[in-house]
C-alpha positions as CSV (number, residue, x, y, z in Angstrom):
1,M,-8.0,-23.2,2.3
2,T,-7.4,-19.7,3.5
3,T,-10.2,-17.2,3.4
4,Q,-9.3,-13.7,2.4
5,S,-11.2,-10.5,1.5
6,T,-13.0,-10.5,-1.9
7,S,-10.6,-10.2,-4.8
8,V,-11.8,-8.8,-8.1
9,W,-10.2,-9.8,-11.4
10,A,-11.0,-8.4,-14.9
11,I,-10.4,-10.0,-18.2
12,D,-7.4,-8.6,-20.0
13,P,-8.7,-8.6,-23.6
14,A,-5.2,-8.0,-25.1
15,H,-4.1,-11.4,-23.7
16,S,-7.3,-13.4,-24.0
17,E,-9.1,-15.2,-26.8
18,I,-12.8,-16.3,-27.0
19,S,-13.1,-18.8,-29.7
20,F,-15.5,-21.5,-31.0
21,K,-15.3,-24.3,-33.5
22,V,-18.0,-25.8,-35.6
23,K,-18.0,-28.6,-38.3
24,H,-18.7,-27.5,-41.8
25,L,-20.0,-30.1,-44.3
26,V,-19.0,-32.7,-41.6
27,V,-15.5,-32.9,-43.0
28,T,-13.8,-29.7,-41.8
29,T,-13.8,-27.6,-38.7
30,L,-14.1,-23.8,-38.9
31,T,-12.9,-21.5,-36.1
32,G,-14.4,-18.2,-35.1
33,K,-13.8,-15.8,-32.3
34,F,-15.2,-12.7,-30.7
35,N,-13.0,-9.6,-30.8
36,S,-14.8,-7.5,-28.3
37,F,-15.6,-8.9,-24.8
38,S,-15.4,-8.2,-21.1
39,G,-15.7,-10.1,-17.9
40,S,-14.8,-10.4,-14.3
41,L,-14.2,-12.9,-11.5
42,H,-15.0,-12.2,-7.8
43,T,-13.6,-14.6,-5.2
44,D,-13.1,-14.8,-1.5
45,E,-10.7,-17.7,-1.8
46,A,-7.0,-17.7,-2.7
47,D,-7.5,-20.8,-4.9
48,F,-10.4,-19.2,-6.8
49,S,-12.9,-21.9,-5.6
50,N,-16.5,-20.7,-5.4
51,A,-15.6,-17.7,-7.6
52,S,-18.5,-15.7,-9.2
53,I,-17.8,-15.1,-12.9
54,S,-19.6,-12.9,-15.4
55,F,-18.8,-12.5,-19.1
56,K,-20.2,-10.6,-22.2
57,A,-19.2,-10.7,-25.8
58,D,-20.3,-8.3,-28.5
59,I,-22.0,-10.4,-31.3
60,S,-21.1,-7.8,-34.0
61,S,-17.4,-8.5,-33.2
62,I,-17.6,-12.1,-34.5
63,N,-14.7,-12.9,-36.7
64,T,-14.2,-16.1,-38.7
65,G,-11.7,-14.7,-41.2
66,N,-14.4,-14.4,-43.9
67,A,-16.5,-11.2,-44.1
68,D,-19.4,-12.9,-46.0
69,R,-19.6,-15.7,-43.4
70,D,-19.4,-13.1,-40.5
71,N,-22.2,-11.1,-42.0
72,H,-24.3,-14.3,-42.4
73,L,-23.6,-15.2,-38.7
74,K,-24.7,-11.7,-37.6
75,S,-28.0,-12.1,-39.6
76,D,-31.3,-13.5,-38.3
77,D,-30.3,-16.9,-39.7
78,F,-27.9,-17.2,-36.7
79,F,-27.2,-14.6,-34.0
80,N,-29.3,-11.7,-35.2
81,A,-26.8,-9.2,-33.8
82,E,-29.1,-6.2,-34.4
83,A,-31.9,-7.5,-32.2
84,F,-29.6,-9.5,-29.8
85,P,-26.2,-7.7,-29.6
86,T,-24.8,-9.5,-26.6
87,L,-23.8,-13.0,-25.6
88,S,-23.7,-13.2,-21.8
89,F,-22.6,-15.7,-19.2
90,N,-23.1,-15.7,-15.4
91,S,-21.7,-18.5,-13.2
92,T,-23.8,-20.5,-10.8
93,S,-20.9,-22.5,-9.4
94,F,-17.1,-22.8,-9.8
95,T,-15.9,-26.0,-8.1
96,K,-12.3,-27.1,-7.7
97,T,-11.9,-30.7,-9.1
98,G,-8.2,-31.1,-8.9
99,D,-4.9,-29.3,-8.3
100,H,-5.4,-27.1,-11.4
101,T,-8.8,-28.0,-12.6
102,Y,-12.3,-26.7,-12.0
103,R,-15.9,-27.3,-13.1
104,L,-17.7,-24.1,-14.1
105,I,-21.5,-24.2,-14.4
106,G,-23.5,-21.1,-15.4
107,D,-26.2,-19.6,-17.6
108,I,-25.3,-18.6,-21.1
109,T,-27.7,-16.3,-23.0
110,L,-27.9,-16.0,-26.8
111,R,-30.8,-14.5,-28.7
112,D,-32.6,-14.0,-25.3
113,V,-32.5,-17.8,-24.7
114,T,-30.8,-18.8,-21.5
115,Q,-29.5,-22.4,-21.0
116,S,-27.2,-23.9,-18.3
117,I,-23.8,-25.0,-19.5
118,E,-21.0,-26.9,-17.9
119,L,-17.4,-26.0,-18.8
120,A,-14.0,-27.6,-17.9
121,V,-11.5,-25.1,-16.6
122,E,-7.7,-25.6,-16.3
123,F,-5.9,-23.1,-14.1
124,G,-2.5,-22.0,-15.6
125,G,-1.3,-20.2,-12.6
126,T,-0.6,-16.6,-11.5
127,A,2.3,-14.3,-12.3
128,V,3.3,-10.7,-11.8
129,D,4.0,-8.9,-15.0
130,P,6.9,-6.4,-15.5
131,W,4.5,-3.5,-14.6
132,G,3.6,-5.0,-11.2
133,Q,0.1,-6.3,-12.2
134,T,-0.9,-9.7,-10.8
135,K,-2.3,-11.9,-13.6
136,A,-4.0,-15.3,-13.6
137,G,-4.6,-17.6,-16.6
138,F,-7.4,-20.0,-17.3
139,E,-8.2,-22.3,-20.3
140,I,-11.9,-23.1,-20.6
141,N,-13.5,-25.7,-22.8
142,G,-17.1,-26.8,-23.4
143,K,-19.7,-27.3,-26.0
144,L,-23.3,-26.3,-26.7
145,K,-26.0,-27.0,-29.3
146,R,-26.6,-23.9,-31.3
147,K,-30.2,-24.9,-32.1
148,D,-31.0,-24.8,-28.4
149,F,-30.5,-21.0,-28.7
150,G,-32.5,-20.4,-31.8
151,L,-29.6,-20.5,-34.2
152,K,-31.6,-22.8,-36.4
153,W,-30.4,-22.1,-39.9
154,D,-29.7,-25.3,-41.7
155,A,-29.0,-26.6,-45.1
156,L,-28.2,-30.1,-46.3
157,T,-25.6,-31.4,-48.8
158,E,-26.6,-33.6,-51.7
159,A,-25.8,-36.6,-49.6
160,G,-28.1,-35.4,-46.8
161,G,-25.3,-34.2,-44.4
162,A,-25.5,-31.0,-42.5
163,V,-23.7,-28.0,-43.9
164,V,-23.2,-26.7,-40.3
165,S,-23.2,-29.0,-37.3
166,D,-25.5,-28.3,-34.4
167,E,-22.6,-28.9,-31.9
168,V,-20.4,-25.9,-31.2
169,K,-17.1,-26.3,-29.3
170,L,-16.1,-23.5,-27.1
171,H,-12.5,-22.7,-26.3
172,L,-11.4,-19.7,-24.2
173,N,-7.9,-18.7,-23.1
174,V,-8.4,-16.0,-20.5
175,Q,-5.9,-13.9,-18.7
176,L,-7.3,-12.0,-15.7
177,V,-5.8,-8.9,-14.1
178,K,-6.2,-8.5,-10.3
179,Q,-8.0,-5.1,-9.7
C-alpha cells in the first residue's frame, strides 16, 4: 500500500443515487430516494482504505413517486422534516475486505437519534471523464430498523401484518469527483 497526500473526493449528485426500500403490507417492496444530498471522502491511501466519509441528505427531498406518501413521510409520523431536516452519516471506519470490497462503519443520525450502522461497499473503479475529472464509483448496501430512530408510525392489516416493515434496506450508488 502506497501512502500519498490526503485526497478529497466529493459526491457528484448528478451521477449518484441515494435510495431505500421498505416492505409494504409484507407483500410488495416500495422504493424511495433522496433528491438532495452531499458528501465527501478524505483519504491518505491510493486504495481508499481508512477513508473518512461524511454524508448529508435533505429530508424534504424524499421522493417515492407519490406526493401523498412523500408528505406522510415528511410528517411527524416518520421523519418530521420540519424539526429534523437532515439525515447525516459520519464514518468511524472504512476497512478493505477484498480486492474491490470494503466494510464501512459509521454513525447515522435521523430525528436527532444516532446509531452505529455497518454497510457493505463495492468499489467500481476509477476513470477520467471527457473533461479531465477523476471519478470513483461505489455501490453501498445495508439495512436499519426505522423504529430505532423514532420512525414509529405503525398500522396493522386485518390479518395482523404490518403495513410498513421496520426493516429498511439502503442502496446507494455514488460517484465521487476528485477535488
